[in-house]
Backbone as CSV, one residue per row, in Angstrom:
resi,resn,N_x,N_y,N_z,CA_x,CA_y,CA_z,C_x,C_y,C_z
1,MET,0.859,-1.325,-0.374,0.221,-0.237,-0.062,0.840,1.430,-0.119
2,GLY,1.160,1.282,-1.167,2.215,2.824,-1.176,1.159,4.134,-1.333
3,ILE,2.332,5.456,-1.016,1.394,6.662,-1.051,1.882,7.211,-2.516
4,TYR,2.768,6.650,-3.225,3.411,7.343,-4.523,2.487,6.731,-6.069
5,CYS,2.439,7.427,-6.589,1.675,7.269,-7.866,2.574,7.823,-8.894
6,GLY,3.017,7.063,-9.682,4.127,8.100,-10.283,5.034,9.532,-9.820
7,GLY,5.743,9.161,-9.142,6.148,9.880,-8.581,5.778,10.935,-7.400
8,LYS,4.459,10.830,-7.410,3.452,12.205,-6.605,2.409,11.488,-6.081
9,MET,2.303,11.969,-4.680,1.591,11.520,-3.838,-0.077,11.594,-4.631
10,ASN,-0.653,10.894,-3.932,-1.975,10.359,-4.491,-3.275,11.479,-3.112
11,THR,-3.728,12.329,-3.685,-4.324,12.980,-3.058,-5.280,12.055,-2.236
12,VAL,-6.190,11.521,-2.669,-7.104,10.480,-2.477,-6.279,9.428,-0.702
13,SER,-4.967,9.258,-1.469,-4.682,8.253,-0.572,-3.614,9.328,1.007
14,GLU,-3.350,10.136,0.826,-3.032,11.479,1.607,-4.207,12.203,2.465
15,LEU,-5.416,12.178,1.953,-6.389,12.139,2.508,-6.884,11.362,3.905
16,GLY,-6.591,9.899,3.381,-7.088,8.906,4.070,-5.731,8.945,5.298
17,TYR,-4.831,9.070,4.926,-3.667,8.816,5.887,-3.891,10.021,7.441
18,PHE,-4.120,11.450,6.455,-4.575,12.310,7.407,-5.814,12.153,8.457
19,LEU,-6.739,11.356,7.612,-7.974,10.417,8.388,-7.407,9.989,9.651
20,LEU,-6.666,8.935,8.994,-6.135,7.949,9.982,-5.423,8.953,11.280
21,ILE,-4.732,9.686,10.832,-3.734,11.008,12.116,-4.933,11.466,12.738
22,GLY,-5.629,12.086,12.301,-6.780,12.447,13.603,-7.713,11.428,14.072
23,ILE,-8.155,10.107,13.836,-8.420,9.446,14.724,-7.246,8.916,15.628
24,GLY,-6.324,8.567,14.474,-5.150,8.013,15.969,-4.842,9.435,17.208
25,GLY,-4.716,10.667,16.966,-4.698,11.524,17.977,-6.070,11.387,18.946
26,THR,-7.018,11.321,18.597,-8.262,11.132,19.196,-7.646,9.790,20.418
27,LEU,-7.530,8.556,19.738,-7.614,7.813,20.244,-6.585,7.585,21.943
28,LEU,-5.359,8.293,21.247,-4.115,8.603,22.470,-4.959,9.108,23.479
29,LEU,-5.744,10.188,22.666,-6.599,11.253,23.809,-7.438,10.701,25.073
30,ASP,-8.568,9.895,24.342,-9.884,8.860,24.964,-8.704,7.891,25.817
31,VAL,-7.799,7.238,25.394,-6.777,6.208,26.567,-5.867,7.149,27.548
32,TRP,-5.513,8.325,26.994,-5.057,9.244,28.172,-6.320,9.162,29.546
33,ALA,-6.967,10.015,28.710,-8.789,10.548,29.835,-9.247,9.664,30.431
34,TRP,-8.870,7.941,29.876,-9.372,6.676,30.626,-8.569,6.373,31.991
35,ALA,-7.530,6.448,31.493,-6.441,6.376,32.293,-6.255,7.199,33.225
36,LEU,-6.506,8.515,33.246,-6.448,9.517,33.989,-7.575,9.165,35.210
37,SER,-9.026,8.838,34.591,-10.193,8.358,35.338,-10.652,6.813,36.130
38,LEU,-9.129,6.239,35.638,-9.440,5.062,36.868,-8.403,5.238,37.637
39,ILE,-6.781,5.574,37.193,-5.892,5.791,38.325,-5.854,6.884,39.249
40,PHE,-6.625,8.514,38.962,-6.717,9.145,39.726,-8.446,9.599,39.900
41,GLY,-9.035,9.058,38.999,-10.578,9.685,39.462,-10.950,10.590,38.789
42,VAL,-10.271,10.954,37.655,-10.521,12.726,37.546,-11.948,12.445,36.083
43,SER,-12.547,13.121,36.004,-13.311,13.750,35.296,-13.067,13.424,34.016
44,SER,-13.431,13.087,32.811,-13.315,13.738,31.644,-14.828,13.856,30.769
45,THR,-14.784,14.149,29.805,-15.789,15.326,29.273,-16.849,14.473,28.795
46,ASN,-18.271,14.745,28.866,-19.216,13.689,29.389,-19.675,14.030,27.766
47,TRP,-19.914,12.793,26.820,-19.570,12.912,25.591,-21.382,13.034,25.202
48,ALA,-22.137,12.305,26.401,-23.745,12.671,26.080,-23.859,13.918,25.764
49,LEU,-23.407,14.686,27.115,-23.919,16.201,27.197,-23.555,16.834,26.075
50,VAL,-22.285,16.458,25.114,-22.008,16.894,24.466,-23.118,16.723,22.781
51,GLY,-23.727,15.342,22.867,-24.338,15.246,22.209,-25.753,15.662,22.185
52,ARG,-26.124,15.994,23.377,-27.094,16.638,23.778,-27.130,17.806,23.089
53,TRP,-26.121,18.673,23.294,-25.608,19.914,23.186,-25.992,20.436,21.622
54,ILE,-25.226,19.353,21.138,-25.445,18.931,19.529,-26.722,19.671,18.976
55,VAL,-27.790,18.459,19.604,-28.900,18.289,18.796,-29.580,19.025,18.940
56,ASN,-29.552,19.958,20.513,-30.179,21.491,20.178,-29.227,22.474,19.985
57,LEU,-28.234,22.359,19.258,-28.086,23.482,18.360,-28.533,23.321,16.989
58,THR,-29.373,22.521,16.810,-30.522,22.315,15.440,-31.383,22.899,15.813
59,PHE,-32.239,22.242,17.133,-32.800,23.558,17.471,-33.227,25.353,18.018
60,GLY,-31.890,25.608,17.218,-31.634,26.825,17.727,-31.294,26.891,19.153
61,ARG,-31.171,26.462,19.813,-30.288,26.381,21.216,-29.106,26.220,21.765
62,LEU,-28.278,27.557,22.006,-27.224,27.884,22.087,-26.252,27.017,23.307
63,THR,-27.042,26.604,23.964,-26.691,26.272,25.599,-27.801,24.842,26.082
64,VAL,-26.441,24.564,26.840,-27.308,23.310,27.829,-26.243,23.441,28.937
65,ASN,-27.675,24.061,29.739,-27.013,24.390,31.491,-26.815,23.568,32.417
66,HIS,-27.188,22.595,32.276,-27.186,21.868,33.387,-27.120,20.355,32.690
67,PRO,-26.173,19.561,33.378,-25.785,18.072,32.673,-27.137,16.958,33.095
68,LYS,-28.268,17.544,33.883,-29.372,16.570,34.480,-30.529,17.164,33.199
69,SER,-30.246,18.235,32.179,-31.433,18.535,31.615,-31.888,17.342,30.333
70,LYS,-32.957,17.598,29.903,-33.741,16.232,29.389,-32.781,15.450,28.311
71,THR,-32.837,14.365,28.556,-32.193,13.708,28.031,-32.426,13.618,26.642
72,ILE,-31.888,12.871,25.760,-32.209,12.970,23.786,-31.755,11.754,23.181
73,ARG,-32.570,10.911,22.367,-32.323,9.735,22.221,-30.945,9.678,21.366
74,GLY,-29.977,8.727,21.621,-28.857,8.712,20.583,-27.744,9.965,20.940
75,GLU,-27.756,10.493,22.489,-26.785,11.514,22.502,-25.375,11.353,22.438
76,LEU,-25.290,10.086,23.560,-24.407,9.486,23.647,-22.938,9.101,22.317
77,LEU,-24.428,8.395,21.324,-23.290,8.408,19.771,-22.897,9.511,19.208
78,ILE,-24.225,10.487,19.276,-23.948,11.808,18.431,-22.471,12.719,19.467
79,GLY,-22.487,12.441,20.485,-21.548,12.922,21.069,-19.957,12.751,21.028
80,TRP,-19.865,11.107,21.194,-18.920,10.117,20.428,-18.635,10.890,18.894
81,LEU,-18.975,10.752,18.240,-19.235,10.730,16.498,-18.791,12.364,16.220
82,ALA,-19.375,13.243,16.834,-18.577,14.910,16.770,-17.121,14.449,17.499
83,HIS,-17.022,13.963,18.492,-15.725,13.748,19.097,-14.357,13.786,18.091
84,TYR,-14.804,12.342,17.425,-13.981,11.736,16.666,-14.495,12.503,15.191
85,LEU,-14.703,12.980,14.695,-15.281,14.236,13.241,-14.168,15.207,13.802
86,ILE,-13.981,15.834,14.686,-13.382,16.583,15.382,-12.390,16.540,14.865
87,GLY,-11.469,15.539,15.795,-10.556,15.005,15.965,-9.852,14.402,14.301
88,ILE,-10.516,14.220,13.457,-10.530,13.659,11.940,-10.263,14.950,11.279
89,SER,-11.070,16.583,11.766,-10.751,17.640,11.218,-9.853,18.463,11.726
90,TYR,-9.050,17.900,12.671,-7.611,18.690,13.024,-6.672,17.917,11.934
91,GLY,-6.788,16.652,12.065,-5.666,15.859,11.312,-5.656,16.357,10.009
92,ILE,-7.015,16.286,9.079,-7.291,17.233,7.627,-6.331,18.646,7.626
93,SER,-6.592,19.292,8.935,-6.152,20.746,8.614,-4.732,20.593,8.605
94,LEU,-3.930,19.398,8.896,-2.725,19.093,8.883,-2.020,19.172,7.215
95,PHE,-2.763,18.274,6.819,-3.084,18.344,5.100,-2.994,19.641,4.738
96,ILE,-4.126,20.058,5.022,-4.312,21.627,4.268,-3.449,22.549,4.061
97,ILE,-2.609,22.724,5.768,-1.949,23.282,6.092,-0.736,23.146,5.450
98,TRP,0.403,22.035,5.642,1.027,21.341,5.757,1.573,20.733,4.214
99,GLY,0.380,19.829,4.003,0.258,19.528,3.123,1.640,17.609,3.055
100,GLU,1.737,17.153,1.830,2.198,15.928,1.508,3.893,16.089,2.273
101,ASN,4.313,16.894,2.126,5.883,17.292,2.701,6.099,17.287,4.147
102,TRP,4.599,17.357,4.986,4.577,17.292,6.426,4.534,15.213,6.776
103,LEU,3.690,14.728,6.297,3.174,13.540,5.823,5.049,12.635,5.914
104,ILE,5.482,13.201,5.032,6.758,12.523,4.269,7.595,12.368,5.603
105,GLN,7.765,13.277,6.263,9.020,14.116,7.150,8.222,14.510,8.112
106,PRO,7.323,13.758,8.612,6.387,14.449,10.163,7.263,15.259,11.363
107,THR,7.099,15.857,11.598,7.590,16.696,13.474,6.929,16.688,14.048
108,ILE,6.632,17.104,15.169,6.024,17.039,16.260,5.296,18.431,16.601
109,ASP,5.402,19.356,16.031,5.532,20.998,16.362,4.216,21.023,15.729
110,GLU,4.316,20.456,14.342,2.566,21.055,13.344,1.681,20.524,14.190
111,PRO,1.680,19.403,14.744,0.053,18.961,15.099,0.196,19.376,16.292
112,VAL,1.225,19.450,17.318,0.769,20.070,18.390,0.396,21.897,18.522
113,MET,0.901,22.254,17.630,1.120,23.583,17.377,-0.749,23.565,16.830
114,ILE,-1.163,22.679,15.863,-2.662,22.990,15.636,-3.463,22.666,16.852
115,SER,-3.157,21.744,17.711,-4.000,21.433,18.997,-3.819,22.660,19.888
116,TRP,-2.811,23.536,20.208,-3.013,24.397,20.700,-3.861,25.413,20.314
117,VAL,-3.906,26.075,19.058,-4.184,27.253,18.454,-5.928,26.589,18.533
118,LEU,-6.106,25.264,18.523,-7.360,24.893,18.470,-8.040,24.674,20.022
119,LEU,-7.453,25.084,20.602,-8.325,25.348,21.820,-9.194,26.636,21.995
120,ILE,-9.446,27.512,21.096,-10.135,28.248,20.686,-11.428,27.968,20.388
121,ALA,-12.232,26.343,20.482,-13.038,25.536,20.368,-13.490,25.437,21.539
122,PRO,-12.826,24.348,22.331,-13.398,24.290,23.835,-13.556,25.455,24.259
123,PHE,-12.549,26.465,24.719,-12.854,27.778,25.378,-14.059,28.790,24.864
124,PHE,-13.858,28.833,23.731,-15.087,29.860,23.317,-16.507,28.895,22.657
125,ILE,-16.310,27.737,22.720,-17.936,27.417,21.768,-18.576,26.081,22.783
126,MET,-17.566,25.676,23.023,-17.658,23.776,24.111,-18.255,24.233,24.877
127,MET,-17.516,25.208,26.025,-17.692,25.001,27.525,-19.096,26.270,27.593
128,PRO,-18.870,27.204,26.791,-19.658,28.305,27.227,-21.629,27.389,26.365
129,GLY,-21.286,26.195,25.081,-22.445,25.944,24.792,-22.833,24.826,26.229
130,LEU,-21.969,24.015,27.148,-22.281,23.543,27.764,-22.503,24.308,29.213
131,GLY,-22.459,25.170,29.294,-22.717,25.875,30.908,-21.597,26.258,31.511
132,ALA,-20.368,26.024,31.046,-19.225,26.166,31.722,-18.714,27.562,31.543
133,GLY,-19.361,28.107,30.298,-18.733,29.699,30.579,-17.227,29.813,29.903
134,VAL,-17.227,30.818,29.387,-16.015,31.226,28.634,-14.775,30.459,29.522
135,ALA,-13.939,29.493,28.521,-12.813,28.726,28.880,-12.767,28.253,30.179
136,GLY,-14.234,27.813,30.780,-14.878,27.013,31.746,-14.690,27.927,33.166
137,GLN,-15.050,29.533,33.045,-14.906,30.232,34.012,-15.934,29.855,35.066
138,ASN,-16.926,29.190,34.573,-18.274,28.750,35.283,-18.037,27.377,36.129
139,THR,-16.799,26.895,36.049,-16.338,25.199,36.887,-15.902,25.774,37.735
140,PRO,-16.073,25.009,39.175,-15.712,25.082,40.044,-14.131,25.772,40.082
141,ASN,-13.119,24.887,39.749,-11.987,25.270,39.507,-11.455,25.626,37.570
142,PRO,-11.697,26.877,37.480,-11.429,27.363,36.270,-9.817,27.224,35.608
143,THR,-9.177,27.271,36.344,-7.344,26.872,36.585,-7.630,25.362,36.095
144,LEU,-8.076,25.024,36.969,-7.773,22.852,36.647,-8.275,22.651,35.163
145,THR,-9.330,23.337,35.281,-10.618,22.940,33.342,-9.313,23.629,32.186
146,ARG,-8.646,24.629,32.353,-8.157,24.940,31.404,-6.435,24.689,30.836
147,PHE,-6.028,23.907,32.693,-5.247,23.054,32.704,-5.410,21.798,31.380
148,LYS,-6.492,20.448,32.103,-6.516,19.801,31.429,-7.056,19.953,30.298
149,SER,-7.472,21.146,29.813,-7.975,21.102,28.243,-6.260,21.633,27.385
150,LEU,-5.118,21.986,27.979,-4.060,22.300,27.383,-3.713,20.757,27.533
151,VAL,-3.730,20.040,28.094,-3.195,18.673,28.774,-3.587,18.287,27.595
152,GLY,-4.932,17.530,27.737,-5.642,17.077,26.443,-5.298,17.197,25.066
153,HIS,-4.971,18.640,24.767,-4.929,19.098,23.343,-3.432,18.605,23.099
154,THR,-2.580,18.598,24.072,-1.436,18.659,24.025,-1.150,17.109,23.578
155,ILE,-1.754,15.719,24.355,-1.623,14.318,24.375,-2.074,14.167,22.671
156,PHE,-3.412,15.239,22.348,-4.119,14.779,21.230,-2.866,15.083,19.783
157,GLY,-2.034,16.095,20.037,-1.132,16.595,19.101,0.189,15.554,18.960
158,ILE,0.370,15.324,20.316,1.434,13.897,20.635,1.090,12.460,19.722
159,GLY,-0.556,12.400,19.766,-1.175,11.066,19.240,-1.057,11.491,17.830
160,MET,-1.157,12.510,17.013,-1.542,12.689,15.585,-0.034,12.644,15.135
161,PHE,0.881,13.089,15.959,2.129,12.988,15.669,2.796,11.281,15.545
162,CYS,2.636,10.797,16.366,2.902,9.269,16.758,2.294,8.361,15.704
163,THR,0.692,8.698,15.448,-0.039,8.407,14.358,0.838,8.487,12.913
164,ALA,1.302,9.419,12.506,1.879,10.055,11.199,3.246,9.159,11.143
165,LYS,3.792,9.066,12.337,5.194,8.493,12.328,5.181,6.797,11.951
166,LEU,4.266,6.057,12.601,3.348,4.843,12.227,3.311,4.865,10.653
167,ILE,2.654,5.708,10.521,1.922,6.140,9.137,3.211,5.758,8.153
168,GLN,3.695,6.918,8.394,5.595,6.753,7.697,6.171,5.460,7.669
169,VAL,6.475,4.689,8.899,7.216,3.514,8.799,6.779,2.339,8.215
170,LEU,4.918,2.441,8.542,4.364,1.154,7.781,4.145,0.995,6.516
171,LEU,3.899,2.684,5.925,2.933,2.435,4.412,3.560,3.274,3.648
172,ILE,4.602,4.165,4.026,5.066,5.154,3.032,6.638,4.692,2.854
173,ASN,7.760,4.540,3.807,8.732,4.003,3.521,8.796,1.939,3.103
């Protein structure tokens, strides 16, 4: 399964690889969150609540202010799908910005940079939408909330890099 076609990259293959890179980053983030929960009892994102918020957005409701708000059928699945689609979009953003050259010689800077820049999404869209306020200001410990987001996004960026290196070793070279 090579990436080269006549000395040039095949765009369909490239997009597939970057899709895998986004999934790989998301998987590492999920393993990280699971380990923190298992070992230290640290709570992670409530994907059912995220799914509920997404469904409510389609009805023009911008916020879901309470985790005990009315449940919606399929909200957990919707939340998890959104989580992975967002991860995939981050992976594809690597392709859009840095292209095939990054995939041939991946470095850690680019995916970590993207994961940090895109902290604007949870800080200014998701957290307010879930009732946590801008950058978690309405949480019991806003500094800890922000730190967890920063660390999680860093782990995600590292996961994208590791997945790219794996693709490079197994599929490109």
